[in-house]
N, C-alpha and C positions, 0 to 999 in steps of 0.2 A: 504492500499500501504507500504510497508516495505521501514523505514530508507533508502536516495540513501548515505548518508555519511556515515553510518555502510555499506552494501553494499557495494559501492568501496572499505572500508576498508578491508573488507574480501578477496577482489574479488585481490587485491593489496597485496605479502609481501615483494616487491621490499625498501629495509632502503629509494631508493630515493624518493617515494613516501611519501610526508609531507601532512596532517589535520591537521591547524593550528586552529585556534583562534584570532580575535583581535574585541575589542573595539572601537568604534572611534565615537566619539558625541555620548552615552549613546546607540549606536547600535552594537550588536552584530553581526560578521558577520565570516561565518563558511565556506575556504578555502582546497580548495581540488588542489594541482597538483604533476606534479615530476620534483625534485629542479634541477635536474640535463638538462630541456632542455629550462629551462624559461629564458627571458632575466629579471634579477634580477632589470638593472635601472627601466626598461620600467615597470615594474611592483611596483613599490616605486615612480617615477615619474611621471607615468600618471594613479593611481588609489588610491595607498596610500593616498598621497597631493593632490590630485586634492577631494578628499571625505573630508581631513580636510578642506579645506581651500575651500569646498563650503561652499554656505550658505542656498540651498536650505533646506529641512527637507525630507526623508527618511524613509520612511512608510512604503515601496512593495520593491519590480523589479524592478516594473516599474521605477519608481523615481530613482533609485539607474541605469539604466538605462541612463537615461537621463542627468544624474553627468558624469560618464564615459566618456572621449573623445575619444574614439577608436571605430575602424568601426568593422559594423560584428556580435556583440555581441545578442546575441541569448537565449530565452528561450529554456529551454529542463528538461523533467523529464524523460527521455530514458535513462534506464542505458547502453544501449549499444552504443549510442548515445555519452555519457560521458564519457566511457571511453577510444574509438577511440578518439574523442576529447582529452583528456589530454594527451594520445603518441604524441598528434600532437604537442603538447606546449601549448594546455588549460589552463585555471585558473578555475575553478570552484567554485563558487560564492554562499554561503545562506545566506540568513536571519534567525535570531531563529526562525523568527516567524512561518517559512514554510520551513521545512526541505526535502519536496517531489520531491520541485523545488529549482532552481536554474539558474543562468547568465552564460554560457557559453562566456570568453574571451580570444581571441588570444592573450598571450601575449609570445610566440615562438620564437625564437631565430636565426636566417637562416641563418645568417652570423657565427654562433660561430661553432666552428674546424674545420672550412674552409677558413684558411689561407692560404699566397703563400709559408710561411715554412716550411709545414706539407703533401708535395711530400714523396713518398717512392725513398729512394735510396739505401737503401742499396738490396732491394729487386724489384728489380727494372724490368719487364715486359712492353712490348710494345701495348700489349691488353690486356684491361681493364682495371676497377679506378683504379689509383695511390694515394688513400688518405692513411694517414698513419696517428699512435699516435704521442698525444705529451709528454709534461713533464708533462702536467698542467691533474689532475684525474678528475674532470670534464670536460675538452673539451671534455675526452676518452667515459668520463659515454655518453658524449651528441651524440658522432659520432657512437655510436651501438644503442640509444634509437632510431636515424637516420633510423638509418641500418633493423633493429627488430620492426618497430609496434607492436609490441604483450605485454598483459597484464603477458605474460608468462614469460617473461626476468624480470628476478629479481636478483637485487644487494642487496649483503650483503656485509656490510662495519667492518672493525675491524683499531684498534689503534695498529701499534708493533711499534718495539722499544722504550727501556727506556727512549733518553738519546732523538735519532730527531722523535719522535712520527710520525712515518708514516700513511697516511694512506693506509688499501690495502683495496680489494674490490674483492668481490665472484661472478662473471660473470654465469650466467645457463639459459638455458630452464626447467620450471617447467613444468613437465609432461611427459620431456625426459628424462631430466639428470636422475644416476641411483643415490635415496635414499643413498644407500651405497658408493657410491664414495663422493656424497658431504660430505658425514660424514665422509670420510677419509679428506681432504683437512681442514675440518672446527678443527677437533682433531688437524692433524698436525699445523697448523697455531694456537691455540692455546696454542699448547706446546708450542710456538717458544718463544726462552726467548735472544732477543740478542742489544745488543744497539742502534747500528745505522745502517737499512736499506740503501744502496746508492741506490742499483736500482734493481730493478725483476729479474734480474738475484743471480743475493744474495738469495733472497728467492728459486728461484729456486734449489740452492746449499742443502739449509738447510731442505729444504722439501724432496729431495730427498729420495728413498729406498736404493738407495746404492751410497755413497760418492766415493769409491773408484774406479771410473772409467775415461775414460778418453770422453764417449761416453755420449752426454747429451740428460737425461732422460725426457725432457719436448721440447713442441716446443716454441720457444724464436719469437714472430713478431711483425715486425710492421706495416703490412699491417689490414687497416680494416678488409676488403673483407675475408682473412683467419679467422679470428676470428669469426665471422660469421659465415662462414661453416663449420668450428669445433664446436661449439654451437650450429648447427641446429643439426646436428650428434650427441652430443651429447656428448660433451667433453667438461671440463669444466675451465675456464678462470679467471687468476688471476692479475690484476691489482692493480699497487700502483704508490703513488703520486713521481710525480719529476723521474718516468722514459717511457722515451717514446716508451720501449716496452711491451707485454703485454703475459702472460705465457700459457702455452694451457696443458690439459692431460684428463686421458692415453698420453700415446704416444708410436706408437710403432717406430722402423726402418728404414720403407719404409716410415712415414712418411716426415723424412727429403727429400727426394727426391722427393717431389709433389711439383709442383708451381702451383697458381693461374692462367696462364698462361692458363694450360693443359685443363682446363672446358671451356674460351673461345675458344678454338680451337674446329673442328672438331677430335674427339674420336680415328679416324686414326693418326691424326698424335699426338696428344693427346701422346700413345699410345707410337709412335715413340722416338721423343723425351725425352719419360720419360725411355724407352729403352737403350738408350744413356745414356742417369747419370746413370745410372746401372754398363753400361760399362765403362763407362770414371771412375766410383771409383775404380772397380776394375784394370784398368791398371795404373791409379794415385797410389796404395798401393802395386802391386805387378811387375810393371816393372820396377825400380830401383834393386829391389832385383833378378828378375827374369836375367838381367844384368852379377850381378857378380857372382851369381851360373853356369851360363853357362861362360863365362871368366876363372871361378878360377876349375870347377872341370867336369864339362862335358860340352869340346869345341866339343869333340868327335858330339854331336847331331846338329851342323851348317852346312844348305848344304855349297857345297864344293865350290860351285858356290860364297858364302857369304864368305867365309875364307881370299880370300884375299885379301877383302877391307879391314876386319876387321886387318890381321898384320898388313898391309901398315898401318892405322891408328892411332896404336898402337905401333908402331912401336919406335915412340919418349920418349914414355910413359915412365918416369921411376918408377911408382908408380903402385902399384897390384891394382887391378881394383876392390878392398875393398875400397884402399882409395880412388882413382879415384871419385869412385862416390857419397862416403861421402864428399870430399871435395865440389865438385858439387853442391849439392842435399843443403849445409848451406850455399853456395853461393846464391844462388836463394834465400832461407829466408832469410838472409840478406838484396839481394834486396827489396826482399815484405817488409820486417817492417821498412826499411828506409822509402820506396814510400808510407808505411801507418802510417805511424809517421809526414811526412812533407809535408806543406799544398799543395795542390789536383794540380794545376798547376805544382809545382818545382817536386811531388811525382812519376805524368805519365812520363814527362822527365829522370827523375832519375831512373824508371823502362825501360820505353826504349832504352832508350840509355849503361844506366848503364848495359843490358843483351847483347844487340850489341858489344858491347866493349869489355864489361872481357872474353864473349865466345871465339872472334874470337881473344882475346889477347892471354889467355888459348893456342887455337889447334897452335899457330904459335908457343909460347912459351914451346908447346909441355908437358904441366900438364894435356892435356887431350885429348879424341880425338875427332874426327866429330861424330862421333854413340852417342854415351852418349851425348853431345852436343843436340842432337837429341831427344832421347827417352829421358832426363831430362828436358828438351823444352814443351815437347807433354807431361811428366806425372803433373808437374807446371799446364798446361793447361786443362787439365783433373780434378786439384782436383776444379777449380774455377767452373762449372756444376753443383755443389751443391746449390741449391737455396739456405741454408740456410748457415749462416758464419758458428755456434758454429761446424756444423756438419763436416765444412770444412776445421776447424782450427784440428778435431781427425783424419782426413782421412791424411793430412799432414803429423801428428804425428805418424800415424802409422805405415809406410814408412819408420821411422829408425825401429824399430825391425828389420821388417822384411828383412831389410840389414845387417842387427848383424848379424842376424840367416845366411843368406845366406853367408855372408863370413864366418863361421866357421863351416858349415856341407853343405851348400848346397843345394839342392833340399832338402834333408831330414831339414834341418834346416825350411826348407820354410814349408814345409808341419807339423811340428810342431809350427809352429805359428801362420798355419792358425787351425788349432788343437787346440789349448790355445786363439785363438780370438773366435770360435765360441762357445767356453765354456765358455767365458768367456759372450760371447753375451746372451747365454740360462739361464744364470743365473740372469741376470739383468733384472728388472720387471718399472712400470711407475706408483704409486699409485697399484699395483698390479696385471696389464697387464702385461704378455708376455710381452717382449720385441721382440722377431724377430716373436709376432703373426700378420697375420697368414697362416706362414708359422708350423710355431715349436708354441703352438699345431696350426696342420694342420685344415685350415678353407676354404673350397671348395668356398665360395662364399664371404668369404673375399678377394681373391684372386683380384678379378672387380674392387677392389680401389687400390691394390698395384703397377697393370698395369688399366690403362685407359679404361673405360669399357665405351659403348654408354651409356646413358642417362636411354635409354630402358630399361636397364640390372640392373640398379644400383636405386633402386625404398626404398630400403629399407636401413636400418642405418648400421651400422656398428655391429654387431651379437655380438661382444668381447665385449663390450660396455654395451652391458647389458642393452638399454634405453627399459623408460619404454612404447613408443609409438614407435616399430619398421620399421613401415611406413614411407616413406619420403613424396612420391607421388605416386598417382595413374595413370598407363600408361594404354592407349585407342589408341588400334589401330583403326588407319587414314585408311580406301578405298582409293586404288589408282584412281586416276581420272586420268589414261592410262584405266582402266575399264571402264568408263563412257565413253568412245569415241567408244570404241572395242562394245558395247552394241547396237549403234544404228546404 
């Protein structure tokens, strides 16, 4: 029979899988366990200390079992059973006299990672789990181990930062993630020469393919379920100590508009809400610039029924449309920044009261028109529809170049801005993967994930990730129960 200890080591390539030897009272113990999911206090208090203080002689596994004051201890020589138990927080102990059998002892920590202050706040959803990552790296690894109970989940740890000595972990699914992608991530982290790593967001900027872009090239999330989904699809996750956010890649432009809640709702509703987000992005970027363009150069396209209200609302405004829009957009940004930096309750009050008071005062003072107040307010609301905060910031930024171009050349300026934007997006890559895939390069099957398709149509992983195992699950067609009644 193959030595179980050797077989376990060969089966797991994860850095959090530990095999150690300890000698207690002239007896050599061999231990195998996953360091990220066991209770270390219980391990030392109820196992090592008890064995050391025990006066009973330990000659075999039965003697060891009688000494340990933990319930549910079982003998096992089955490799599959041992592997599954280790992933659930057990420790496997063998004596040097018999390496083909050992004791499985439950030393898991069921409460680790689930504390009251690790609920998702920035990526909130009504339906689905709300557990989020925290600043402690071991807790985050524990959360992933509990969510993905598989020996294919592999952690590779490095220490980066010449001063901070920050622990950085690459997490991926062995047999799914593409080896070329893994080598790219490993190499970029090895080449990293930085003194202090403050957060995973710092890593995402340093290891990015292109640094001169306002677009985030990696998905930064605090949600455990999102990282789990990304890894199962073939993405690679990077965690760092001191950061509650995990970055995953490669990432496409469309990934930033996916919410985990889309997959907890029926696919029709999930697709509807996702399309609403795409429309919100377009409105947020172009609404104010279209107003400037039309009011400055193309007012002839305004319907006659709207000309009267527009002229009346702008009759007392002393500024041209360009300055009017710029003033209101900057005011909204100031309110948003002030609300974000102040304490929560004060910030909410400031945002609501400040928006209402300043908007009404600006109209009464003749500094802006009622129509622009509505457009700017809807544009600000549309930017909040993006689930990922970093992409939301990018959308807020893109409004200003569009407003400047619309003020300079009207509709032609907006077209120039759109062309530059598309050209820039076509140049972007994330770990070598085109940023606009599956639209460019066009991948018909990849569009199913861009617009939430039913589970019966998404059994394959995204092909642009080049996963080693393309199929996620098997779709089985079930017979309609109505057919049984009709045949009776």
